[in-house]
Every structure is written in structure tokens, then in C-alpha cells.
C-alpha positions in Angstrom: 52.2 -77.6 30.4 51.7 -74.0 31.5 51.4 -71.2 29.0 54.2 -68.6 28.7 53.5 -65.8 29.7 51.2 -67.1 32.4 49.7 -63.8 33.6 47.4 -63.3 30.6 46.0 -66.8 31.0 45.3 -66.3 34.7 43.6 -62.8 34.6 40.5 -64.0 32.9 39.3 -66.0 35.9 39.1 -63.0 38.4 37.4 -60.9 35.7 34.8 -63.6 35.1 34.3 -64.2 38.8 33.9 -60.4 39.4 30.9 -60.5 37.0 29.4 -63.6 38.5 29.8 -63.0 42.2 26.9 -60.4 42.5 24.7 -62.9 40.6 25.7 -65.7 43.0 24.9 -63.4 46.0 21.6 -62.4 44.6 20.8 -66.1 43.9 21.5 -66.9 47.5 19.0 -64.4 48.7 16.4 -65.7 46.2 16.9 -69.2 47.4 16.6 -68.1 51.0 13.3 -66.5 50.1 12.2 -69.8 48.7 12.8 -71.5 52.0 16.4 -72.7 51.8 18.5 -71.9 54.9 20.5 -68.7 54.1 23.6 -69.9 55.8 23.6 -73.0 53.7 23.1 -71.2 50.4 25.5 -68.5 51.5 28.3 -71.1 51.3 28.2 -70.7 47.5 28.9 -67.0 47.9 31.8 -67.7 50.2 33.2 -70.2 47.7 32.9 -67.7 44.9 34.5 -65.0 46.9 37.4 -67.4 47.9 38.0 -68.3 44.3 37.9 -64.6 43.3 40.4 -63.6 46.0 42.7 -66.5 45.3 42.7 -65.9 41.5 43.2 -62.2 42.0 46.2 -63.0 44.2 47.6 -65.4 41.6 47.0 -62.7 38.9 49.0 -60.2 40.9 51.8 -62.7 41.6 52.1 -63.7 38.0 52.0 -60.1 36.9 54.9 -59.2 39.3 56.8 -62.2 38.0 56.6 -60.9 34.4 57.0 -57.2 35.2 60.7 -57.0 34.5 60.4 -58.4 31.1 57.6 -56.1 30.1 59.4 -53.1 31.5 61.9 -53.5 28.6 59.2 -52.5 26.2 56.7 -50.5 28.2 57.3 -47.2 30.1 57.0 -47.3 33.9 53.9 -45.1 34.3 51.3 -47.4 32.7 52.8 -50.4 34.4 52.5 -48.6 37.8 48.9 -47.7 37.1 48.1 -51.3 36.3 49.9 -52.6 39.3 48.2 -50.1 41.7 44.8 -51.0 40.3 45.6 -54.7 40.6 46.6 -54.3 44.2 43.5 -52.3 45.0 41.4 -55.0 43.4 43.2 -57.7 45.4 42.5 -55.8 48.6 38.8 -55.3 47.8 38.6 -59.0 46.9 40.1 -60.0 50.2 37.7 -57.7 52.1 34.8 -59.1 50.2 35.9 -62.6 51.2 36.1 -61.5 54.8 32.6 -60.1 54.6 31.2 -63.3 53.0 32.8 -65.3 55.8 31.2 -63.1 58.4 27.9 -63.6 56.5 27.9 -67.2 57.8 27.3 -65.8 61.3 24.0 -66.0 63.0 21.5 -63.2 63.8 22.0 -59.6 63.1 25.8 -59.8 62.5 25.4 -62.4 59.8 22.5 -60.6 58.2 24.4 -57.3 58.1 27.6 -59.0 56.8 25.6 -60.7 54.0 24.1 -57.3 52.9 27.6 -55.6 53.2 29.2 -58.5 51.2 26.6 -58.2 48.5 27.3 -54.5 48.3 31.0 -55.2 48.1 30.5 -57.5 45.1 29.1 -54.4 43.3 32.1 -52.3 44.3 34.3 -54.9 42.7 32.7 -54.3 39.3 34.3 -50.9 38.6 37.5 -51.9 40.3 37.7 -55.0 38.1 37.0 -53.0 35.0 39.7 -50.5 35.9 42.4 -53.1 36.3 41.3 -55.0 33.2 41.2 -51.8 31.2 44.7 -50.8 32.2 46.0 -54.3 31.5 44.4 -54.1 28.0 46.0 -50.8 27.4 49.4 -52.3 28.3 48.9 -54.9 25.7 47.1 -53.0 22.9 48.3 -49.5 23.3 51.7 -49.8 24.8 52.8 -53.1 23.2 53.4 -55.2 26.3 52.9 -58.4 24.3 56.0 -57.6 22.2 58.1 -58.5 25.2 57.1 -62.1 24.4 57.3 -62.2 20.6 60.4 -63.1 18.6 61.7 -60.7 16.0 59.5 -60.8 12.9 56.4 -62.0 14.8 53.6 -60.1 16.4 52.9 -56.4 16.4 55.5 -53.8 15.7 55.8 -50.3 16.9 53.4 -49.1 14.3 50.6 -51.4 15.5 50.7 -53.3 12.2 51.3 -57.0 12.1 54.9 -57.9 11.2 53.9 -61.4 10.3 52.8 -61.8 6.7 49.1 -62.5 6.5 48.0 -65.5 4.5 44.4 -65.4 3.2 42.6 -68.7 3.0 40.4 -67.7 0.1 42.9 -67.6 -2.8 41.1 -67.4 -6.1 44.0 -68.9 -8.2 
């Protein structure tokens, strides 16, 4: 059974992969220095980049699918900011995937593409942070989660919990 809303459950994968991909690329270069064929170890970088681009695409798609409902509770400007950042991140992820694929090439072209792809993984870090930050602002500052809570649950306009809190450590 899929969670509802799906978008918040999906977005964590591209965030995690954004942090891991530079390490995977660096690991490929270290393994190559230890004698492993670079084109063989580079396949791990290609796989990571493919997962990143695919999960970023899925995050954008699920976000678009839930946009109308969230528009009922959040103004247009922060939603547009998040959407623009997400689309930029998706484009950068796709470009990084293309560079990693080119890194499977032989000779100078492959070598240059591997270096460029590794640099691109570093460019993804601030782009990923920006899209994640704007998504977090939608939820925590603008109340986007309230589009999915029933009356009497969740966070109200004041930011205070509307659901009564029950402490487990009663001293009765």
C-alpha cells in the first residue's frame, strides 16, 4: 500500500542519493588507483546517477500530482519557487547521468567525462539543498501538510498542534 501523500515519502531518496553520489564517484577513482578497471568501477557511479535522476523525476511527478490540493492552503509564490528548484534539480540530475554515461567511454573523452561528472555531483549538492529547503518551508512555514490533515488533527494556523497531547509519564 502506498502512502498518501506520496510525494513526501519519495523525496528522501533523491536527497540521500545527492549526498552519496560524490562519495560513490570518489570511491570509483580510489578503486581505479588500486588497480581496478575504471570503466568497471564507474558502472557504480552510472547506477547511482540513474537512481538519482529517476527518483528526482518521480519526486517532481508526485509533487505535480499533489500541487492542486496543496494550493488550497499555500500561496502560489512558495509553491512556484519549490517547483522551479525541483525542475532545475531534475535537469541537473539528468545532465549528471549523461556525463556519467559518457564516462564509460575510452581514452580522453571518457576521462574528461568522468571528471566532469564528478564535478557535476558536487554541483548537485547546493541544488538539492535548495529544493529540499523550499520543500521544508512549504511544510513547516506555510502549512502544506494541513492539506492532508482532517479537521482537529495536525498543525493549525498558529503552528500549534491541534491534537491534544497525551503524556506517557502520568504521576497519578
